[in-house]
C-alpha positions, 0 to 999 in steps of 0.5 A, a space after each residue: 678732328 684731332 690728330 690722334 683720331 686721324 692717326 688711329 683712323 688711318 691705322 684701322 683703315 690699313 688693318 681692314 685688309 690693305 696691310 695684306 696687299 703690300 709692305 708698309 701699308 699700315 705705315 703709309 696710311 697712318 701717316 697719310 691720314 694726318 698728312 693734310 695738317 702739314 698746313 700747320 707750318 704756316 703758323 710760323 709766319 704768324 697767327 693770322 697767316 696760320 688761320 688763313 691757311 688752316 684747312 686750306 689747300 692741303 684739305 682739298 680733293 685737288 691736292 689729295 694725290 699730291 699729299 698721298 705722293 709726299 707720304 709715299 716719299 717719306 715712306 720710301 726714305 724710311 725704306 732706304 734707311 732701314 736697308 732690310 728687305 721686307 717680308 712682303 713685296 713693296 708695291 709703291 703704286 698700290 701704297 699711293 692708292 692706299 695713301 689716297 684713301 687715307 688722305 680722303 678719310 682726313 677730309 671726311 673727318 674734318 667735314 663732320 665737325 663744325 670748323 669745316 673745310 674747303 674741299 673744292 678749293 680753289 675752284 670753289 672757296 665755300 666752306 662745308 661742314 656737317 656739324 655733327 661731331 665735336 672736334 675731339 670725340 672720346 667715343 671714336 677715340 675709344 673705339 679706334 684705340 680698342 680696335 688696335 690694342 685688343 688684337 695685340 693683347 690677345 695675341 700675347 695671350 695666345 703665345 702664352 698658351 702656345 697657340 699658332 700665331 696669326 699673321 694679320 691679326 685685328 681685321 675684324 676689330 678694325 672693321 667693327 670700329 669703323 662700322 661703329 664710327 659710321 653708326 655714330 655718324 648716322 645717330 648724330 646726323 639724325 639728332 642734329 636735324 632733330 635738334 634744329 627742328 625742335 628749335 624752329 618749332 619752339 617758342 624760345 623767341 617771340 621774333 621770327 627766326 632767320 636761321 638756326 644752327 645746332 653745334 655738337 657736344 662730345 660724347 652725348 649725341 642727344 645734347 646740342 648747343 643751339 644758335 638762333 638768329 632774329 632781325 635784332 639779336 642772337 640767342 643761344 641754348 642747350 637742346 636735349 633731343 632725347 627729352 625734346 627740351 630746350 634750355 635758354 635764358 632771355 636774360 643771359 642767352 641773348 646777344 643784341 647785334 653790335 652796331 657798325 662803327 667806323 672802327 668795325 668797318 676798318 677791321 673788316 677791311 683788314 687782313 684778319 677781318 677778311 680771312 675771318 669773315 670768309 670762314 665764320 658762319 656766325 660772325 660777331 664783330 664788335 667795337 670794344 672801345 679803348 681796351 687793348 687786345 689780349 696779349 698786347 700790353 699798353 698802359 694806359 690804353 690810348 683813348 683814340 684807338 679802338 679794339 675790334 673783336 671777331 668771334 664766331 658763335 659756333 664756338 662760343 658755348 660753355 665747353 669751349 669757354 675761355 676767359 672773359 672777352 677771349 673766346 676760342 677762335 677770336 680774333 682782334 684788330 687794333 684800329 688807330 684814330 685814322 682807321 689805320 690798322 695798328 695790330 692784329 692778334 689771334 690766340 693771344 699772339 700778334 701778327 708781326 707782318 
């Protein structure tokens, strides 16, 4: 999920009662809920390195206790810098336990969307994803934000009329927000299964269906992007689970499986190719010919070099559409005439080493 959702989730978790047990509980849980995303620091080594380690070891069960300790270390430094006594006792052991809960909430939220994570790495490198929530879900953001903001606004109103100040305000709102998120998961899980069953039992294709996925759209739990695989092609469509309708166009929504070439074989053996194919569930590897990769300026293109594009059909739908030939989360490998790797690119940036 997006960072804001993680931060808000940690703060709401703290408000459910953890903040009554120890000083700094809200601070620790808010930071810990986003701490696994420290893996973005790998991006300084280049886009392929960042992609390889994104949702890597910091998003695993084995690393969760260590991530909690890192969070507590940060809170301890803040405590020392403040040099002020806290109103409540600082219980570092409890804070570590609370931070661990918040770290695990991060793993759960990332599991719900279709990017996925590897929670059992390094013992099991498999990617897991629930595929029920879009990476940014406005309904969750709204519920979590209201749960944190409204108690403060009501507190201001109470002080205006001279009402007694409540020490720990907002517990009910926080619990209600988290219950709402849980119910949203229940609805989306049911509609996700419904969407897949609709496609499997439909006549959208005359070919035998090998597999189907339903990718989430934001806000509307009754709207899904379907990806279908047959022996010869992929077909996409929009599924409306409320009306049991599937929208697809056999002229525009069919992608025939690209042929395997010497360039695509070389691209698959590259660093980017191996990382990408390890992660992708619906990979499409296509030899684009002599065209240069996006972000690589060469004029005219060398006719003996080939550009190989890697993309995942999970993220190739309208709400994520980019410029032509530059779909989100796509990678590019530039292959020379002897199948040597001349360059690797992601997000318009070249991997330099």
